[in-house]
Structures are given as C-alpha cells and as structure tokens.
NUSE-696082 format. One record per residue (C-alpha): residue in three letters; x, y, z; residue number from 1. Coordinates in steps of 0.5 Angstrom, whole numbers, plus 500, padded with zeros to 3 digits. Each point is the difference from the previous one (the first is absolute). Layout:
+------+------+-------+-----+-----+
! rest ! east ! north !  up !  nr !
+------+------+-------+-----+-----+
!  ALA !    X !     Y !   Z ! NUM !
...
+------+------+-------+-----+-----+
***
This chain:
+------+------+-------+-----+-----+
! rest ! east ! north !  up !  nr !
+------+------+-------+-----+-----+
!  MET !  500 !   500 ! 500 !   1 !
!  LYS !  506 !   505 ! 502 !   2 !
!  LYS !  503 !   498 ! 494 !   3 !
!  TRP !  494 !   502 ! 495 !   4 !
!  MET !  499 !   507 ! 504 !   5 !
!  ALA !  508 !   501 ! 498 !   6 !
!  TYR !  498 !   501 ! 493 !   7 !
!  LEU !  493 !   504 ! 501 !   8 !
!  PRO !  504 !   507 ! 500 !   9 !
!  PHE !  503 !   498 ! 493 !  10 !
!  GLY !  493 !   497 ! 498 !  11 !
!  LEU !  497 !   507 ! 502 !  12 !
!  LEU !  505 !   504 ! 496 !  13 !
!  CYS !  499 !   496 ! 494 !  14 !
!  GLY !  492 !   501 ! 500 !  15 !
!  SER !  501 !   507 ! 501 !  16 !
!  LEU !  505 !   500 ! 494 !  17 !
!  VAL !  494 !   497 ! 496 !  18 !
!  VAL !  495 !   504 ! 502 !  19 !
!  ILE !  504 !   507 ! 499 !  20 !
!  GLY !  502 !   497 ! 493 !  21 !
!  GLY !  493 !   499 ! 498 !  22 !
!  ILE !  498 !   507 ! 502 !  23 !
!  TRP !  506 !   503 ! 496 !  24 !
!  GLY !  498 !   495 ! 494 !  25 !
!  SER !  493 !   503 ! 501 !  26 !
!  VAL !  503 !   507 ! 500 !  27 !
!  TRP !  504 !   499 ! 494 !  28 !
!  ASN !  495 !   496 ! 496 !  29 !
!  HIS !  496 !   507 ! 501 !  30 !
!  THR !  506 !   504 ! 498 !  31 !
!  TRP !  500 !   503 ! 493 !  32 !
!  SER !  507 !   498 ! 497 !  33 !
!  GLY !  498 !   501 ! 492 !  34 !
!  GLN !  502 !   504 ! 495 !  35 !
!  LEU !  502 !   508 ! 500 !  36 !
!  GLU !  503 !   503 ! 494 !  37 !
!  LEU !  501 !   507 ! 497 !  38 !
!  ARG !  500 !   498 ! 492 !  39 !
!  HIS !  503 !   506 ! 496 !  40 !
!  LEU !  496 !   500 ! 493 !  41 !
!  LYS !  501 !   506 ! 497 !  42 !
!  GLY !  504 !   507 ! 500 !  43 !
!  ASP !  506 !   502 ! 506 !  44 !
!  GLN !  498 !   498 ! 507 !  45 !
!  SER !  504 !   506 ! 502 !  46 !
!  ALA !  493 !   503 ! 499 !  47 !
!  LEU !  498 !   497 ! 507 !  48 !
!  ALA !  506 !   503 ! 503 !  49 !
!  ASP !  497 !   506 ! 504 !  50 !
!  LEU !  494 !   496 ! 502 !  51 !
!  ASN !  499 !   496 ! 507 !  52 !
!  ILE !  494 !   495 ! 499 !  53 !
!  GLN !  498 !   496 ! 506 !  54 !
!  PHE !  496 !   494 ! 499 !  55 !
!  GLY !  497 !   494 ! 505 !  56 !
!  ILE !  498 !   493 ! 499 !  57 !
!  THR !  495 !   499 ! 506 !  58 !
!  ASP !  495 !   495 ! 503 !  59 !
!  VAL !  497 !   500 ! 506 !  60 !
!  ARG !  506 !   498 ! 504 !  61 !
!  GLN !  506 !   502 ! 496 !  62 !
!  ARG !  503 !   505 ! 496 !  63 !
!  TRP !  506 !   501 ! 496 !  64 !
!  ASN !  502 !   507 ! 498 !  65 !
!  PHE !  505 !   501 ! 494 !  66 !
!  SER !  501 !   506 ! 496 !  67 !
!  ILE !  503 !   503 ! 493 !  68 !
!  LYS !  506 !   504 ! 501 !  69 !
!  ASP !  504 !   503 ! 495 !  70 !
!  GLY !  497 !   495 ! 495 !  71 !
!  THR !  502 !   494 ! 504 !  72 !
!  LEU !  495 !   495 ! 504 !  73 !
!  GLN !  502 !   500 ! 507 !  74 !
!  LYS !  497 !   496 ! 506 !  75 !
!  GLU !  499 !   503 ! 506 !  76 !
!  SER !  497 !   497 ! 506 !  77 !
!  PHE !  495 !   494 ! 502 !  78 !
!  THR !  495 !   501 ! 506 !  79 !
!  LEU !  496 !   494 ! 503 !  80 !
!  SER !  493 !   501 ! 503 !  81 !
!  TYR !  500 !   507 ! 496 !  82 !
!  GLU !  494 !   504 ! 502 !  83 !
!  ASP !  499 !   507 ! 498 !  84 !
!  PRO !  501 !   505 ! 506 !  85 !
!  VAL !  495 !   501 ! 505 !  86 !
!  TYR !  499 !   507 ! 503 !  87 !
!  GLY !  493 !   500 ! 503 !  88 !
!  LEU !  493 !   500 ! 497 !  89 !
!  GLY !  501 !   506 ! 496 !  90 !
!  GLU !  505 !   501 ! 493 !  91 !
!  THR !  506 !   504 ! 502 !  92 !
!  VAL !  501 !   505 ! 495 !  93 !
!  GLY !  506 !   504 ! 502 !  94 !
!  ASN !  505 !   503 ! 505 !  95 !
!  TRP !  498 !   506 ! 505 !  96 !
!  LYS !  505 !   503 ! 505 !  97 !
!  ASP !  503 !   493 ! 504 !  98 !
!  GLY !  494 !   496 ! 498 !  99 !
!  THR !  495 !   498 ! 494 ! 100 !
!  ILE !  493 !   502 ! 498 ! 101 !
!  GLN !  495 !   494 ! 499 ! 102 !
!  LEU !  494 !   501 ! 496 ! 103 !
!  TRP !  494 !   496 ! 503 ! 104 !
!  GLY !  495 !   501 ! 495 ! 105 !
!  ASP !  497 !   505 ! 495 ! 106 !
!  ASN !  493 !   501 ! 496 ! 107 !
!  VAL !  495 !   505 ! 498 ! 108 !
!  LYS !  494 !   501 ! 503 ! 109 !
!  PHE !  494 !   504 ! 498 ! 110 !
!  GLN !  495 !   505 ! 503 ! 111 !
!  PRO !  494 !   503 ! 497 ! 112 !
!  THR !  502 !   507 ! 496 ! 113 !
!  ALA !  496 !   506 ! 502 ! 114 !
!  ASP !  495 !   499 ! 494 ! 115 !
!  SER !  499 !   492 ! 501 ! 116 !
!  LYS !  493 !   497 ! 500 ! 117 !
!  VAL !  501 !   496 ! 507 ! 118 !
!  GLU !  495 !   495 ! 502 ! 119 !
!  ASN !  500 !   497 ! 507 ! 120 !
!  LEU !  497 !   493 ! 502 ! 121 !
!  ASP !  499 !   497 ! 507 ! 122 !
!  THR !  500 !   493 ! 496 ! 123 !
!  VAL !  506 !   496 ! 497 ! 124 !
!  ASP !  500 !   500 ! 492 ! 125 !
!  LEU !  504 !   495 ! 498 ! 126 !
!  SER !  498 !   500 ! 493 ! 127 !
!  LEU !  505 !   506 ! 500 ! 128 !
!  LEU !  506 !   496 ! 501 ! 129 !
!  GLU !  504 !   495 ! 496 ! 130 !
!  ASP !  497 !   493 ! 499 ! 131 !
!  ASP !  505 !   496 ! 504 ! 132 !
!  ILE !  501 !   505 ! 506 ! 133 !
!  TYR !  501 !   496 ! 506 ! 134 !
!  ILE !  495 !   501 ! 506 ! 135 !
!  SER !  503 !   498 ! 507 ! 136 !
!  PRO !  495 !   495 ! 503 ! 137 !
!  GLU !  501 !   504 ! 506 ! 138 !
!  LEU !  496 !   506 ! 497 ! 139 !
!  TYR !  494 !   496 ! 500 ! 140 !
!  ASP !  495 !   500 ! 506 ! 141 !
!  ASP !  496 !   494 ! 502 ! 142 !
!  GLU !  495 !   500 ! 495 ! 143 !
!  GLY !  505 !   501 ! 494 ! 144 !
!  ASN !  499 !   507 ! 499 ! 145 !
!  LEU !  505 !   506 ! 499 ! 146 !
!  HIS !  499 !   506 ! 503 ! 147 !
!  GLY !  504 !   507 ! 499 ! 148 !
!  THR !  500 !   506 ! 495 ! 149 !
!  THR !  501 !   501 ! 492 ! 150 !
!  HIS !  503 !   507 ! 498 ! 151 !
!  VAL !  499 !   501 ! 493 ! 152 !
!  PHE !  503 !   506 ! 496 ! 153 !
!  ASP !  501 !   501 ! 492 ! 154 !
!  LYS !  506 !   505 ! 500 ! 155 !
!  GLY !  506 !   499 ! 505 ! 156 !
!  GLN !  506 !   505 ! 502 ! 157 !
!  VAL !  506 !   496 ! 501 ! 158 !
!  VAL !  504 !   499 ! 506 ! 159 !
!  LEU !  507 !   498 ! 500 ! 160 !
!  ASN !  501 !   495 ! 506 ! 161 !
!  MET !  507 !   498 ! 502 ! 162 !
!  ASP !  503 !   497 ! 507 ! 163 !
!  MET !  508 !   501 ! 501 ! 164 !
!  GLU !  504 !   498 ! 506 ! 165 !
!  ALA !  508 !   501 ! 501 ! 166 !
!  THR !  503 !   495 ! 504 ! 167 !
!  GLN !  507 !   501 ! 503 ! 168 !
!  LYS !  505 !   495 ! 497 ! 169 !
!  LYS !  502 !   498 ! 507 ! 170 !
!  GLY !  492 !   499 ! 502 ! 171 !
!  ARG !  500 !   505 ! 506 ! 172 !
!  ALA !  496 !   505 ! 497 ! 173 !
!  PHE !  494 !   502 ! 495 ! 174 !
!  ARG !  496 !   505 ! 497 ! 175 !
!  SER !  493 !   499 ! 496 ! 176 !
!  TRP !  496 !   504 ! 495 ! 177 !
!  THR !  493 !   499 ! 497 ! 178 !
!  TYR !  498 !   505 ! 494 ! 179 !
!  GLU !  493 !   501 ! 498 ! 180 !
!  ILE !  501 !   505 ! 495 ! 181 !
!  PRO !  493 !   503 ! 496 ! 182 !
!  THR !  502 !   501 ! 493 ! 183 !
!  ASN !  498 !   504 ! 494 ! 184 !
!  LEU !  498 !   494 ! 496 ! 185 !
!  GLN !  493 !   498 ! 499 ! 186 !
!  TYR !  498 !   493 ! 498 ! 187 !
!  THR !  493 !   498 ! 496 ! 188 !
!  PRO !  500 !   493 ! 498 ! 189 !
!  GLU !  494 !   497 ! 497 ! 190 !
!  GLU !  497 !   496 ! 506 ! 191 !
!  PRO !  499 !   504 ! 506 ! 192 !
!  LEU !  505 !   500 ! 506 ! 193 !
!  ALA !  498 !   496 ! 506 ! 194 !
!  HIS !  502 !   499 ! 507 ! 195 !
!  ILE !  497 !   495 ! 504 ! 196 !
!  HIS !  500 !   499 ! 508 ! 197 !
!  ILE !  498 !   494 ! 503 ! 198 !
!  GLU !  500 !   498 ! 507 ! 199 !
!  ASN !  498 !   495 ! 505 ! 200 !
!  GLY !  501 !   502 ! 507 ! 201 !
!  ASN !  508 !   501 ! 501 ! 202 !
!  TYR !  501 !   498 ! 494 ! 203 !
!  SER !  500 !   504 ! 493 ! 204 !
!  MET !  503 !   501 ! 493 ! 205 !
!  GLU !  500 !   505 ! 495 ! 206 !
!  TYR !  499 !   498 ! 493 ! 207 !
!  GLU !  501 !   505 ! 493 ! 208 !
!  ASN !  499 !   498 ! 493 ! 209 !
!  TYR !  506 !   505 ! 498 ! 210 !
!  TYR !  506 !   497 ! 503 ! 211 !
!  TRP !  503 !   496 ! 494 ! 212 !
!  LYS !  498 !   506 ! 495 ! 213 !
!  GLY !  506 !   502 ! 495 ! 214 !
!  ILE !  502 !   506 ! 504 ! 215 !
!  HIS !  505 !   499 ! 506 ! 216 !
!  ILE !  506 !   504 ! 503 ! 217 !
!  VAL !  507 !   499 ! 497 ! 218 !
!  SER !  506 !   503 ! 504 ! 219 !
!  VAL !  508 !   500 ! 500 ! 220 !
!  TRP !  505 !   501 ! 505 ! 221 !
!  SER !  505 !   505 ! 499 ! 222 !
!  GLU !  507 !   498 ! 502 ! 223 !
!  SER !  503 !   507 ! 499 ! 224 !
!  GLN !  494 !   504 ! 504 ! 225 !
!  GLU !  499 !   494 ! 505 ! 226 !
!  MET !  492 !   502 ! 498 ! 227 !
!  LEU !  494 !   496 ! 498 ! 228 !
!  TYR !  497 !   502 ! 494 ! 229 !
!  ALA !  493 !   498 ! 497 ! 230 !
!  THR !  494 !   501 ! 495 ! 231 !
!  VAL !  494 !   496 ! 498 ! 232 !
!  LYS !  500 !   496 ! 493 ! 233 !
!  THR !  493 !   502 ! 497 ! 234 !
!  ASP !  496 !   498 ! 494 ! 235 !
!  GLY !  494 !   502 ! 496 ! 236 !
!  ASP !  495 !   501 ! 506 ! 237 !
!  CYS !  505 !   505 ! 503 ! 238 !
!  SER !  499 !   508 ! 499 ! 239 !
!  GLY !  503 !   506 ! 503 ! 240 !
!  SER !  507 !   500 ! 502 ! 241 !
!  ILE !  505 !   495 ! 505 ! 242 !
!  GLY !  505 !   503 ! 504 ! 243 !
!  LEU !  508 !   498 ! 500 ! 244 !
!  TYR !  501 !   499 ! 507 ! 245 !
!  CYS !  506 !   500 ! 505 ! 246 !
!  LEU !  498 !   496 ! 506 ! 247 !
!  GLY !  506 !   501 ! 504 ! 248 !
!  PRO !  502 !   499 ! 505 ! 249 !
!  ARG !  501 !   507 ! 502 ! 250 !
!  GLN !  507 !   502 ! 502 ! 251 !
!  GLU !  498 !   501 ! 507 ! 252 !
!  GLU !  497 !   493 ! 501 ! 253 !
!  SER !  504 !   496 ! 505 ! 254 !
!  PHE !  500 !   493 ! 503 ! 255 !
!  LEU !  495 !   499 ! 506 ! 256 !
!  ASP !  502 !   495 ! 506 ! 257 !
!  ALA !  497 !   493 ! 498 ! 258 !
!  ASN !  496 !   501 ! 506 ! 259 !
!  ASP !  497 !   506 ! 497 ! 260 !
!  MET !  494 !   498 ! 496 ! 261 !
!  ALA !  498 !   507 ! 497 ! 262 !
!  HIS !  498 !   499 ! 493 ! 263 !
!  LEU !  499 !   506 ! 495 ! 264 !
!  VAL !  494 !   501 ! 495 ! 265 !
!  GLU !  502 !   505 ! 495 ! 266 !
!  LYS !  494 !   503 ! 496 ! 267 !
!  GLU !  505 !   504 ! 495 ! 268 !
!  PRO !  506 !   498 ! 497 ! 269 !
!  VAL !  507 !   503 ! 502 ! 270 !
!  ALA !  499 !   504 ! 493 ! 271 !
!  THR !  496 !   500 ! 493 ! 272 !
!  LEU !  506 !   500 ! 495 ! 273 !
!  ALA !  495 !   501 ! 494 ! 274 !
!  GLU !  492 !   499 ! 498 ! 275 !
!  ILE !  500 !   495 ! 494 ! 276 !
!  PRO !  494 !   501 ! 496 ! 277 !
!  VAL !  496 !   493 ! 498 ! 278 !
!  SER !  494 !   499 ! 496 ! 279 !
!  GLU !  497 !   494 ! 496 ! 280 !
!  SER !  505 !   501 ! 495 ! 281 !
!  ARG !  506 !   502 ! 504 ! 282 !
!  TRP !  502 !   495 ! 506 ! 283 !
!  VAL !  506 !   499 ! 505 ! 284 !
!  LEU !  504 !   494 ! 498 ! 285 !
!  GLY !  506 !   500 ! 505 ! 286 !
!  LEU !  505 !   503 ! 504 ! 287 !
!  GLU !  508 !   499 ! 501 ! 288 !
!  ASP !  505 !   503 ! 504 ! 289 !
!  VAL !  506 !   502 ! 495 ! 290 !
!  GLY !  505 !   503 ! 505 ! 291 !
!  GLU !  499 !   507 ! 498 ! 292 !
!  GLY !  493 !   500 ! 500 ! 293 !
!  LEU !  493 !   496 ! 499 ! 294 !
!  LEU !  498 !   498 ! 493 ! 295 !
!  VAL !  492 !   499 ! 499 ! 296 !
!  PHE !  498 !   496 ! 494 ! 297 !
!  ILE !  493 !   503 ! 497 ! 298 !
!  GLY !  496 !   496 ! 495 ! 299 !
!  GLU !  495 !   503 ! 495 ! 300 !
!  PRO !  497 !   496 ! 494 ! 301 !
!  ASP !  505 !   500 ! 495 ! 302 !
!  GLN !  507 !   502 ! 504 ! 303 !
!  VAL !  503 !   500 ! 507 ! 304 !
!  THR !  503 !   506 ! 503 ! 305 !
!  VAL !  506 !   500 ! 505 ! 306 !
!  GLU !  501 !   506 ! 505 ! 307 !
!  LEU !  506 !   501 ! 504 ! 308 !
!  TYR !  499 !   504 ! 507 ! 309 !
!  GLY !  505 !   502 ! 504 ! 310 !
!  TYR !  499 !   499 ! 508 ! 311 !
!  ASP !  498 !   507 ! 501 ! 312 !
!  GLY !  494 !   499 ! 495 ! 313 !
!  THR !  503 !   504 ! 494 ! 314 !
!  LEU !  499 !   497 ! 493 ! 315 !
!  LEU !  507 !   498 ! 497 ! 316 !
!  ASP !  498 !   497 ! 494 ! 317 !
!  SER !  495 !   496 ! 496 ! 318 !
!  ASN !  499 !   495 ! 494 ! 319 !
!  THR !  495 !   497 ! 496 ! 320 !
!  MET !  500 !   494 ! 496 ! 321 !
!  PRO !  495 !   498 ! 495 ! 322 !
!  SER !  497 !   493 ! 501 ! 323 !
!  GLU !  496 !   496 ! 495 ! 324 !
!  GLU !  495 !   498 ! 506 ! 325 !
!  PRO !  498 !   503 ! 507 ! 326 !
!  VAL !  505 !   497 ! 505 ! 327 !
!  HIS !  496 !   498 ! 507 ! 328 !
!  GLU !  505 !   496 ! 503 ! 329 !
!  MET !  508 !   502 ! 501 ! 330 !
!  GLU !  506 !   496 ! 502 ! 331 !
!  ILE !  506 !   504 ! 502 ! 332 !
!  GLN !  507 !   498 ! 501 ! 333 !
!  GLN !  506 !   505 ! 502 ! 334 !
!  THR !  507 !   499 ! 499 ! 335 !
!  LYS !  505 !   505 ! 504 ! 336 !
!  TRP !  506 !   503 ! 496 ! 337 !
!  LYS !  506 !   505 ! 503 ! 338 !
!  ASP !  497 !   505 ! 495 ! 339 !
!  GLY !  493 !   499 ! 500 ! 340 !
!  ARG !  494 !   495 ! 501 ! 341 !
!  GLY !  497 !   495 ! 494 ! 342 !
!  VAL !  493 !   499 ! 501 ! 343 !
!  PHE !  496 !   494 ! 495 ! 344 !
!  VAL !  493 !   500 ! 500 ! 345 !
!  GLN !  495 !   495 ! 497 ! 346 !
!  GLY !  493 !   502 ! 499 ! 347 !
!  SER !  494 !   496 ! 499 ! 348 !
!  GLN !  493 !   501 ! 498 ! 349 !
!  LYS !  494 !   496 ! 503 ! 350 !
!  THR !  496 !   496 ! 495 ! 351 !
!  GLY !  496 !   496 ! 505 ! 352 !
!  GLU !  499 !   499 ! 507 ! 353 !
!  ASN !  507 !   496 ! 501 ! 354 !
!  GLU !  502 !   501 ! 493 ! 355 !
!  TYR !  506 !   505 ! 498 ! 356 !
!  TYR !  503 !   502 ! 493 ! 357 !
!  THR !  507 !   503 ! 502 ! 358 !
!  HIS !  502 !   505 ! 494 ! 359 !
!  PHE !  504 !   506 ! 503 ! 360 !
!  CYS !  507 !   498 ! 502 ! 361 !
!  THR !  505 !   506 ! 501 ! 362 !
!  GLY !  506 !   502 ! 503 ! 363 !
!  TYR !  502 !   507 ! 503 ! 364 !
!  TRP !  506 !   503 ! 503 ! 365 !
!  VAL !  500 !   505 ! 506 ! 366 !
!  GLU !  505 !   505 ! 501 ! 367 !
!  ASN !  501 !   507 ! 503 ! 368 !
!  GLY !  493 !   501 ! 500 ! 369 !
!  THR !  498 !   498 ! 493 ! 370 !
!  VAL !  496 !   493 ! 498 ! 371 !
!  LYS !  502 !   498 ! 493 ! 372 !
!  PRO !  497 !   494 ! 496 ! 373 !
!  VAL !  506 !   495 ! 498 ! 374 !
!  TYR !  498 !   493 ! 498 ! 375 !
!  GLN !  494 !   497 ! 497 ! 376 !
!  GLY !  501 !   492 ! 501 ! 377 !
!  TYR !  498 !   494 ! 504 ! 378 !
!  GLY !  503 !   496 ! 506 ! 379 !
!  THR !  498 !   496 ! 506 ! 380 !
!  TRP !  505 !   504 ! 503 ! 381 !
!  THR !  502 !   506 ! 497 ! 382 !
!  ALA !  506 !   505 ! 503 ! 383 !
!  VAL !  500 !   507 ! 496 ! 384 !
!  GLY !  506 !   504 ! 500 ! 385 !
!  LYS !  502 !   506 ! 496 ! 386 !
!  GLU !  503 !   497 ! 494 ! 387 !
!  LYS !  499 !   493 ! 501 ! 388 !
!  VAL !  494 !   495 ! 502 ! 389 !
!  LEU !  501 !   493 ! 503 ! 390 !
!  THR !  494 !   495 ! 499 ! 391 !
!  MET !  499 !   493 ! 503 ! 392 !
!  THR !  494 !   496 ! 497 ! 393 !
!  ARG !  498 !   493 ! 503 ! 394 !
!  THR !  502 !   494 ! 496 ! 395 !
!  MET !  495 !   496 ! 497 ! 396 !
!  ASP !  502 !   493 ! 498 ! 397 !
!  GLU !  497 !   494 ! 496 ! 398 !
!  TRP !  503 !   496 ! 505 ! 399 !
!  ASP !  502 !   494 ! 495 ! 400 !
!  GLY !  499 !   493 ! 503 ! 401 !
!  LYS !  497 !   503 ! 507 ! 402 !
!  ALA !  493 !   502 ! 502 ! 403 !
!  GLU !  497 !   507 ! 498 ! 404 !
!  PRO !  502 !   505 ! 506 ! 405 !
!  ILE !  494 !   503 ! 505 ! 406 !
!  ARG !  496 !   505 ! 497 ! 407 !
!  GLY !  504 !   500 ! 493 ! 408 !
!  ASN !  505 !   504 ! 504 ! 409 !
!  THR !  507 !   497 ! 501 ! 410 !
!  LEU !  503 !   506 ! 505 ! 411 !
!  ASN !  506 !   496 ! 499 ! 412 !
!  GLY !  505 !   505 ! 497 ! 413 !
!  PHE !  500 !   507 ! 497 ! 414 !
!  GLU !  502 !   503 ! 493 ! 415 !
!  ILE !  504 !   506 ! 502 ! 416 !
!  SER !  501 !   505 ! 495 ! 417 !
!  VAL !  504 !   507 ! 500 ! 418 !
!  TYR !  498 !   506 ! 495 ! 419 !
!  ASP !  503 !   506 ! 498 ! 420 !
!  ILE !  495 !   506 ! 500 ! 421 !
!  THR !  504 !   506 ! 499 ! 422 !
!  GLU !  497 !   500 ! 492 ! 423 !
!  ASP !  494 !   496 ! 500 ! 424 !
!  PRO !  495 !   500 ! 506 ! 425 !
!  ALA !  498 !   493 ! 497 ! 426 !
!  GLY !  507 !   498 ! 502 ! 427 !
!  LYS !  506 !   496 ! 496 ! 428 !
!  GLU !  502 !   494 ! 503 ! 429 !
!  VAL !  507 !   499 ! 502 ! 430 !
!  TYR !  500 !   494 ! 504 ! 431 !
!  ARG !  496 !   494 ! 501 ! 432 !
!  GLY !  501 !   494 ! 505 ! 433 !
!  GLU !  496 !   495 ! 504 ! 434 !
!  LEU !  499 !   498 ! 507 ! 435 !
!  VAL !  499 !   493 ! 501 ! 436 !
!  THR !  498 !   495 ! 506 ! 437 !
!  ASP !  496 !   494 ! 500 ! 438 !
!  ILE !  496 !   501 ! 506 ! 439 !
!  ASP !  493 !   499 ! 496 ! 440 !
!  GLU !  502 !   492 ! 500 ! 441 !
!  ASP !  497 !   501 ! 508 ! 442 !
!  ALA !  493 !   501 ! 497 ! 443 !
!  LEU !  500 !   493 ! 495 ! 444 !
!  GLU !  497 !   496 ! 505 ! 445 !
!  PHE !  494 !   503 ! 499 ! 446 !
!  PHE !  500 !   498 ! 493 ! 447 !
!  ASN !  502 !   493 ! 502 ! 448 !
!  TYR !  494 !   497 ! 496 ! 449 !
!  PHE !  501 !   505 ! 494 ! 450 !
!  THR !  503 !   499 ! 493 ! 451 !
!  THR !  505 !   506 ! 497 ! 452 !
!  LYS !  498 !   505 ! 495 ! 453 !
!  ALA !  506 !   498 ! 496 ! 454 !
!  TYR !  500 !   493 ! 500 ! 455 !
!  LYS !  494 !   497 ! 503 ! 456 !
!  GLN !  505 !   496 ! 504 ! 457 !
!  SER !  497 !   498 ! 507 ! 458 !
!  VAL !  504 !   503 ! 506 ! 459 !
!  GLU !  497 !   495 ! 505 ! 460 !
!  HIS !  507 !   497 ! 501 ! 461 !
!  GLN !  503 !   507 ! 503 ! 462 !
!  THR !  501 !   500 ! 508 ! 463 !
!  LEU !  499 !   507 ! 502 ! 464 !
!  LYS !  499 !   505 ! 505 ! 465 !
!  SER !  493 !   502 ! 503 ! 466 !
!  VAL !  497 !   506 ! 496 ! 467 !
!  ARG !  499 !   503 ! 507 ! 468 !
!  ASN !  507 !   501 ! 501 ! 469 !
!  ASN !  501 !   504 ! 493 ! 470 !
!  ARG !  505 !   505 ! 500 ! 471 !
!  TRP !  500 !   506 ! 496 ! 472 !
!  LEU !  505 !   505 ! 497 ! 473 !
!  GLU !  499 !   508 ! 502 ! 474 !
!  VAL !  504 !   506 ! 499 ! 475 !
!  PHE !  501 !   504 ! 506 ! 476 !
!  SER !  503 !   506 ! 497 ! 477 !
!  VAL !  504 !   503 ! 495 ! 478 !
!  THR !  505 !   506 ! 502 ! 479 !
!  GLU !  506 !   503 ! 497 ! 480 !
!  SER !  506 !   497 ! 502 ! 481 !
!  ALA !  502 !   502 ! 507 ! 482 !
!  GLY !  493 !   504 ! 500 ! 483 !
!  ASP !  494 !   499 ! 505 ! 484 !
!  ALA !  495 !   495 ! 499 ! 485 !
!  VAL !  493 !   502 ! 497 ! 486 !
+------+------+-------+-----+-----+
***
C-alpha cells in the first residue's frame, strides 16, 4: 500500500499535464493561424509609405492586431479573451479636465406648438401606437383594462434632450447634466402625434408614437475645444430652423465630490452658433468636427451643401455639389493629416421602408477655413488626402472548391488602391494591392451539406469550426505616419 502511495504524486502530475495539455490544445484549436498576406499587384508600393493602416482580426474571445506601415504588412499583437473597454453605461465621447465625458442618452421630444390642435382624452387609445407595441401585464387591472390618458396634437415643437456625465479618471468625483432645449424646429407629420400615459397603482409607463421617427440628434465632441456640439437631423416633415448648439461643459463647471448627487438641468445651450433653415426641400443630414470648426451637411432635392462653421459660429465657407437623386442618409469617414482633414461622404436615397440607393460619393479637403471637393469615387473604407486618396474595398471571391460565403460577402480581405487626385477628381490609380486572409473558412461548417457554386462538389468532408466563432476583419484607423488615430 505504501509503495503504491509513493507513486501518487507522479500520477497526479501526469494527470495535471494531460488536463493542461487538453486545455491548451482546445485554445490552440480555436486560435487562427492561417493566411495573412499583402500582395502588391500594380504600381509602386511606396504610394503607401506615408500611411499607417491599423487592422484587426476579431472574434468574441480573441483579437489579432496588425498594420500596414511603410507599405509593409506588420503583425503587432495578439490578445486572448478580447473585449471592448467598458467605461460604464454611457458612451465615452472625449476627455474633459482630468476625466472623461460620457453621453448617457439623446433623443428628440415634442411639445405642441402655439397653433396646434390639441386633444386630451381620459382614456387609453392604443390605436395611435404601432401595432407591435408591448404593454406590460402589470399595467392591466384585475379586469384586464388599461387606465390612463391620451394626449394628441398635430404639430410638434422639437425639444433637444440629452444626458451627460463627467467622471474623474480615478473615479472619485463626477458631474452630470440633462439638456432640455426647446428649438425653433417644427414637426408636422401626416399622422397626429400622440403621447399616452398608462398607470396601475404605483406602476406607470409612457408611450409615444413618434419615438422612432426619422429625426434625431447628431452630436460631435471637439478635442481641441473640449466641448460637445449638437444639432438635429431633419426630414421633409420639418420646418422653421434648427440650431447648431454648443452644449459645453461650461468653463466654470468642475467635478463634484462623489457624495454630492447634484444634477444640473439646462433649459438653454451654452451657445447657439447658428440657426439653420430647414423645410420640405432642405434638410440637415449630418455633423462633423474637423479640428478647426464644424461641418454641417444639408440635403436638397438635387444637391448636397456643406457649410463650415467656426467654433464661434462664423460661417467660414460653404460648397454645393449636385446629386442625381435626393440624399436622405449619409455615412461620413474622416482622416487627420498634418496640414488638414480629409472627409469622405457616402450618401443614399431612401427608396423603400428599408431600401436605399447609394449614389453620392464625394471627398472633401478642409484646410484653413475652406472646404473643397477633391474626389469622386467609392470604397468600403476611404481615406481622403489633399493630393491622394486611399480606398479599401471588401474582397469578393467565388471560393473555388469551397462553400459559398455567408450573405454573399466573404469579408476575408481588402483590395487596396491609391489614387493621385492632383489633376482629376476621379483620380489616377498609382497603386493596387490586395490584403488576403483565410478567416472565412471558419464559416464553412454552416454549409457542410451544400455544394460549391463553381464545381458543385460536396464539402461534407470538411471539418470546420462552428459558425458561432466566426472571425471578422475590420479597419480600426487610417492615419498619416506618426500621426494620431482617427
């Protein structure tokens, strides 16, 4: 018996090694170790020399960071159990004093205008709400009835509503604000606006039929000013004007002790920099901070106007570009350079409830109080410079001998091009390359019982990882070499 006991520690050690080996093998099996390559296809790769492009291959547990610097692919780091930083319930938008500013929520609310037709009912009229609205069972009485009021009006004055909080980096002090700012913007939809209050004892809820309408707040944080700026995206049901607001924090604001629960409610902004006229044929599309001022994008039936405002409200410059159709939605990408900012705009026309036609793709160069269109083209990711433009477009493959990609988009690479725009705004391609990975093979398990598009061959024999562990390739930033990320 004693002799057997003498071998027990050795047996436990071997067993532990087996378990550790199994765990490591499991981790290794889920660690991507496939293809990652930058192929130079055309032109001089020195066209990439002054660009720093940061990429990541990410899944729910891991992230591989790599970059293209000086035209060369460089692996940088690997993180296990990767997660996005968590700063609290709000979205961190910038640094203020020795802490950070968080945006906890923003929306537009409506109050009746002076000439509105208003109706107040001592009943609950659910027919004014969306069909799929959820009513909590706790709101019903014992007989299954709802009790409350219905407030209906045909015209609404828009109220800008935002919640902000400043938190010291060491977490010992904070400051919080709520903005409730009535604007000069009037909203007149086809259907009347309704606000329904339902209550049952101590339990109550508010329901509105205008929460998901097409107008909402757009805000930007200025690093140079340490200020939050905001306006409202409008549509054809809006009239009057909407302000371009500075929301602070005010210079005299400071952190409070964590035990002081004071909360400020502001009824007016720190400053109204401008009043932007809007109508059925003139609507606000977006807002962007460009380091020396604020860009406001305005849509019209056949054109898009960009207005550049200084932080004091001075209109520095404007530019109008024709569009073949109206632009209702806009995506904006910005790139910092030593001598200015490049802004790329991709505009779409809404053609159905969830359908959009993308047709307006324009790059702008902002420098010394001027805004100038410099490029017309397209890319999944586009970095506009003063004399050249970098575009990166998702790679679309047929996948010979393999299953078709999910949703028809492989997402496994980028075609990279650099254009010289000094003579032609359409650009002359001076370099083309291809970033290639094989991360999409992870998705093939989903198609184990399908055949390939090219050869109709069965792929049942392929042993692949779960579709739930799919990895994706994303661009984190494009910067000038030795510059700041954007």
